[in-house]
Residue, then its C-alpha position, 0 to 999 in steps of 0.5 A: x232228653x227225648x227230643x223231637x225235631x220238627x222242620x218247616x221244610x226238609x229234603x228235597x227243599x233243604x232243611x239240612x240244618x235240622x238234620x245236622x242239629x239232630x245229629x249233634x244232639x244225638x252225639x251227646x247221648x240224647x234220643x232224637x228223631x225228626x218228624x218231617x211233613x213236606x208240602x210238595x210244590x208244583x211250581x218248583x218241581x212238577x216231577x216231584x209233585x206227581x212222582x213222590x209217594x204220598x205216604x207216611x213212612x220211617x227212614x234213616x238219614x245219616x243215622x237219624x230216624x225220620x218220620x216222613x210224609x209228603x203232601x201236595x201243596x195247592x198252588x197259590x192258596x197259602x192259608x189253606x196249605x198252612x192249615x193242611x200242613x199243620x193238620x198233617x203234623x198233628x196227625x203224625x205227632x199223635x202216631x209218634x206218641x203212640x209209638x215212642x211216648x211223649x218227648x221231653x221237648x219239641x224243637x221246631x225249625x222256623x216259626x212259619x210254620x213248624x213253630x206254630x204247629x209246635x205251639x198247638x202240640x205243646x198245648x195239646x200234649x203239655x210238652x214244652x217247645x223251642x223254635x230255632x229261627x233260620x229265615x231272614x227278613x227278606x223271606x218274611x217280606x216276600x210272604x207278607x207283601x200282601x195285606x191279607x197274608x199279614x193280617x192272619x199270618x203275623x199274629x200266629x207266628x208272633x204267638x208261637x214266638x211268645x209262648x215258646x220256651x226259647x227262640x234260638x236265632x242263627x244270628x244275634x241281629x235277627x230279632x231286631x231285623x224281624x221286629x217290624x213284624x214280630x216285636x222281640x218281646x220273647x225269650x231269644x238266644x243266639x246259636x249259629x247253625x252247625x257245620x259238619x266239619x268232618x264232612x267239609x274237611x280241609x283239602x289242599x287245592x292244586x296250584x293256580x299257576x298254569x290254570x284258571x282261577x275258579x270261583x264258585x257260588x252255591x245259592x238258589x237262583x232267585x232275586x235275593x241271592x244277587x245273581x244279576x250283581x254277580x254276573x255283572x261283577x264277573x263280566x267286569x272281571x273278565x275284561x281284566x283277567x281272562x284266566x278265571x271261571x265261575x261255577x254256579x250251583x243251586x236250585x234253578x241255576x240250570x233253569x231257562x231264566x238263569x241262562x237267559x239272564x247270563x246270556x246278556x253278558x259276554x262272560x257267559x262262556x266261562x260260567x258253568x251252571x250245575x243246577x241243584x246238587x246233593x251234599x256230596x255234590x256241594x262238597x265236590x264243587x267246593x273242593x274243585x274251587x279256589x274261592x266262594x263268592x256270594x252276592x246275596x241281598x239278605x241272609x240270616x247266617x250264610x252257612x255256605x260261607x262257613x262250609x267253604x272256609x271249612x274246606x280251606x278256601x276263602x270267601x267273598x260275600x256282601x254286608x248282608x251277612x250279619x256281623x255276629x256270624x262273620x268269620x274273623x279270617x278268610x272272608x271279605x265283605x262288600x256292599x250289597x248291590x255293588x258289582x264294581x266293588x265285588x269285582x275288585x274283591x274278586x280280583x284282589x283274591x285272585x292275586x292274593x297268596x296268603x291263604x292258610x287252609x288249615x287255619x281257616x278250617x280250624x277257625x270254623x270248627x271252633x265257631x260251629x262244629x257239631x260238638x260246639x253247637x250241640x252243647x249250646x243247644x243241649x243247654x237251652x233245651x235242658x233249661x226249657x225242659x227244667x222250667x216246664x216251658 
């Protein structure tokens, strides 16, 4: 099949799941390219906003061809930004078709707004499309907290879901979780995201004896990720055990706001704030840690948990992780917004000595390796192409 991957967002704002799925499909012999239109945010990063090239060009990302464009987002005007972004995608797709011909199928990532753009492209070029929905309900809650956004955005996304050949959700629970905004009357199938198990290969850690136990948290700094709960839990833990440290990484974890929150706790000196890391940096952080901890208030899948397990370390997270994607081994789940229970789980993990790293890594490979997920995606896409929708 000739497949175009269309992410709603991409580097430098994430979107690695799109690239990993593209690589998985390529490995099965399919012709796959990515069309990436990235709207730069002045709020997130001023230097990127002013320094990134506002041009359209091809480049290679891990052996996958990416047709790339950057554009400026207009601060605080969502609807005009959506129109401009979609128009940019339409222009890029037209140029793509002139060069490579029409694809057999468009694989959009997230209904807002690649799914909507894919629907318009499907109507114009008579090419079927599939949407993989990665976004948790909390993202939609933030987007639709204003009535004006709800009134125009929900019908657009709902129509994109309904006209898609299939909507792939990264957890089995996601359609029901989103049903308050988007009644799940569309075709949907559950396929989790890919874990690059070769990149996040298992590695033995140094014995804990004689050194501090290291927890890491890999998540952007925002309210949804529960850093306030994590800092409270870690503060309580340090009153019991001093031989422990915490490393946090992700966009905003080195920000003034994060450091201000952390300064309110006596444990601050034992917390390292690394900021945003690239893929290699994430792996290095995992290799240098003994366990991953995530105090999240909402996740569609929680891919970082599987990446950590793949490297051979156990994880602690909250019950915000959907049941359908929870690993069967090596993971502990605690209630959301419960710092004391999170602390007790961290303490118990420090005292536990029965982790079998290779078994954890092999479990993740069975769940979410590129080969496993690639075959599942291939089956859905082929069925959509075969049906012409």
